[in-house]
C-alpha positions in Angstrom: 137.9 109.3 47.7 138.5 113.0 47.9 140.3 114.2 51.0 137.4 116.4 52.2 134.9 113.5 51.7 137.3 111.2 53.6 137.6 113.7 56.5 133.8 114.0 56.8 133.4 110.2 56.7 136.1 109.7 59.4 134.5 112.4 61.6 131.1 110.6 61.2 132.6 107.3 62.0 134.3 108.6 65.0 131.1 110.2 66.1 129.2 107.0 65.7 131.8 105.0 67.7 131.7 107.6 70.5 127.9 107.6 70.4 127.8 103.8 70.6 130.2 103.9 73.5 128.1 106.3 75.4 125.0 104.3 74.7 126.7 101.2 75.8 127.9 102.8 79.0 124.4 104.3 79.7 122.8 100.9 79.1 125.0 99.2 81.8 124.2 101.6 84.6 121.1 102.1 86.8 118.5 104.6 85.7 117.2 105.0 89.3 118.3 103.9 92.8 115.8 102.3 95.2 117.1 102.6 98.7 115.7 100.6 101.6 117.0 102.5 104.7 115.2 101.3 107.7 117.6 102.6 110.4 116.7 105.5 112.8 118.1 108.8 111.6 118.4 110.0 115.2 120.6 107.2 116.4 124.2 108.4 116.7 125.5 105.2 115.0 123.3 105.6 111.9 123.2 109.5 111.6 126.3 109.2 109.3 124.6 106.7 107.1 121.7 109.2 106.6 124.2 111.9 106.0 125.6 110.0 103.1 122.2 110.1 101.5 121.7 113.8 102.3 125.1 114.5 100.8 124.7 112.1 97.8 125.0 113.4 94.3 122.7 111.2 92.2 124.1 112.7 89.0 120.6 113.1 87.6 119.3 109.7 88.5 116.1 109.3 90.3 116.4 108.2 93.9 113.6 106.6 95.9 114.2 106.2 99.6 111.9 103.7 101.6 111.7 104.8 105.1 110.3 102.7 107.9 109.5 104.5 111.2 108.2 101.4 113.1 107.3 98.5 110.8 105.3 101.1 109.1 104.5 105.0 109.9 104.3 104.5 113.8 101.5 106.3 115.6 103.0 109.9 115.8 105.4 112.3 114.2 109.0 111.7 115.1 111.2 114.8 114.8 114.2 112.9 113.4 112.1 111.2 110.8 110.5 114.5 109.9 113.8 116.3 109.5 115.2 113.3 107.4 112.2 113.7 105.0 112.7 117.4 104.7 116.5 116.6 103.8 115.8 113.9 101.3 113.0 116.0 99.5 115.4 119.1 99.4 117.6 116.9 97.3 114.8 116.1 94.9 114.6 112.4 96.2 111.3 110.6 96.5 110.3 109.6 100.0 108.4 106.3 100.0 106.5 105.1 103.2 106.9 101.3 104.1 103.7 99.3 104.6 103.7 95.5 104.9 100.9 93.4 103.6 101.7 89.8 104.9 101.4 88.3 101.3 97.8 89.3 101.2 96.8 87.9 104.6 96.8 91.3 106.3 93.4 92.9 106.4 92.8 95.7 103.7 91.6 98.0 106.5 94.9 97.6 108.6 96.9 98.3 105.4 94.9 101.3 104.6 95.2 102.6 108.2 99.1 102.5 107.8 98.7 104.2 104.5 96.6 107.0 106.0 99.1 107.4 108.8 102.0 108.1 106.6 100.1 110.8 104.8 98.5 112.3 108.0 101.5 112.2 110.2 104.2 113.4 107.7 102.0 115.3 105.2 100.4 114.4 101.9 102.9 116.6 100.1 105.9 115.3 101.7 105.4 111.5 101.2 105.7 110.7 97.6 104.4 107.1 97.6 103.9 103.7 99.3 106.1 100.7 99.4 104.0 97.6 99.8 106.2 94.8 101.2 105.5 91.2 101.3 103.4 91.2 98.2 101.9 87.9 97.1 102.5 86.6 93.6 99.3 84.6 93.5 96.8 85.7 91.0 93.8 85.4 93.5 95.4 88.4 95.4 95.5 90.7 92.4 92.2 92.4 93.4 93.5 92.9 96.9 96.5 94.9 95.7 94.4 96.6 93.0 92.2 97.9 95.8 95.1 99.2 97.7 96.6 101.1 94.7 93.3 102.5 93.8 92.7 103.7 97.4 96.1 105.6 97.5 95.8 107.1 94.0 92.1 108.2 94.5 92.6 109.4 98.1 96.0 111.1 97.9 96.7 111.8 94.2 97.4 109.9 91.1 101.1 111.1 91.3 101.8 108.9 94.4 104.2 106.2 93.5 103.2 102.6 94.2 106.1 100.2 94.6 105.3 96.5 95.1 107.8 94.1 96.7 107.2 90.4 95.9 111.0 90.0 95.8 110.7 87.6 92.9 109.1 87.2 89.4 105.4 88.2 89.2 102.8 88.2 86.5 103.1 91.0 84.1 99.5 91.9 84.9 100.8 93.4 88.3 102.6 96.2 86.3 99.1 97.5 85.4 98.5 98.5 89.1 102.0 99.2 90.3 104.4 101.9 89.3 107.5 99.8 90.1 108.0 96.2 91.1 111.0 94.6 92.9 111.3 91.4 91.0 114.3 90.2 92.9 115.3 90.9 96.6 117.8 88.4 98.0 121.5 87.7 98.5 123.9 87.3 95.5 124.0 83.5 95.9 120.3 83.3 95.0 120.7 85.9 92.2 123.2 83.8 90.2 120.6 81.3 89.0 117.7 83.6 89.1 115.5 83.7 86.0 113.7 87.0 85.4 110.1 87.1 84.1 109.5 88.2 80.5 108.4 91.9 80.7 108.2 93.1 77.0 107.1 96.6 76.7 107.7 97.4 80.4 109.9 100.5 81.0 113.1 99.0 82.5 113.1 101.8 85.2 109.9 100.1 86.5 111.5 96.7 86.9 113.7 96.7 90.1 116.4 94.5 91.5 117.9 94.5 95.0 120.9 92.3 95.6 122.5 91.9 99.0 126.0 90.4 99.8 127.8 91.4 96.8 131.2 91.3 98.2 133.6 92.2 95.3 133.6 94.3 92.1 133.4 91.2 89.8 130.2 90.2 91.3 129.0 93.8 91.3 129.5 93.9 87.5 128.0 90.6 87.0 124.8 91.6 88.9 124.5 94.9 87.2 124.9 93.5 83.7 122.6 90.6 84.3 119.8 92.9 85.7 120.1 95.3 82.8 120.2 92.6 80.2 116.9 91.5 81.6 115.2 94.9 81.4 115.8 95.9 85.0 117.5 99.2 85.5 116.0 100.3 88.9 118.7 98.9 91.2 120.2 98.7 94.6 123.3 96.6 95.0 125.0 96.3 98.5 127.9 94.3 100.0 126.0 93.9 103.2 123.6 91.2 104.2 120.4 91.1 106.1 122.0 89.5 109.0 120.6 91.3 112.0 123.7 93.1 112.8 124.2 96.8 113.2 125.5 97.0 109.7 122.7 95.0 108.2 121.9 95.8 104.5 118.8 97.8 105.5 120.4 99.9 108.1 123.3 101.3 106.2 123.7 102.8 102.7 125.3 100.9 99.9 128.9 102.0 99.4 128.6 101.0 95.7 125.8 103.4 95.2 127.7 106.3 97.0 130.6 105.6 94.8 128.5 105.5 91.6 129.5 102.0 90.8 126.1 100.8 89.4 
């Protein structure tokens, strides 16, 4: 082989190797962060947690922050939440309003009332979507949730992000009415033996995983790799548990995310 040809070949080979390395690295990281932060931004204990988000460099990844003013939107505008929304949006983050559905047992009218309050209190142009919590996985409730999605999209804009949280595997059919679905939300101990559903053709950024109580780097890597291997790259991984303490998983921001470890 002539020297010039050899050099070109070696350059091509090294480029291929580097390219594969980049692809491999990219495929083992989150494409977006979904952040359930339910603490009060005006509380002196939690203001620093919110500041971590306001200062966070997402490095180009999408960030969707779920806010919960009072098991939903509350009944009137709160100045601290209002400022937090402005700060988050100034970063380019999506602000998502929390609404619970009691696994389909809550009346549609009550759910829609909470949806309306989010947009009327804080502004249609400032709330980017709705997070429906306690979503049923039962097929008979599909029309219930389809109704809610249609209502939000038709009333407030097709660009509003609909995020469902059954917290476990759900029929692929639900992806036809939700923009994103949290298919796992529980502590690490439950994640170890969790079997993801089969979602061929679904963008991995639409399949979300939230894992709590991940208390060391080895477990973090295990969770991250398993999620992405199963077509879930919308992630939130935290060392905290939902234990009712002041540092509950839903009151403080994941140190792993802030340090760009997933």
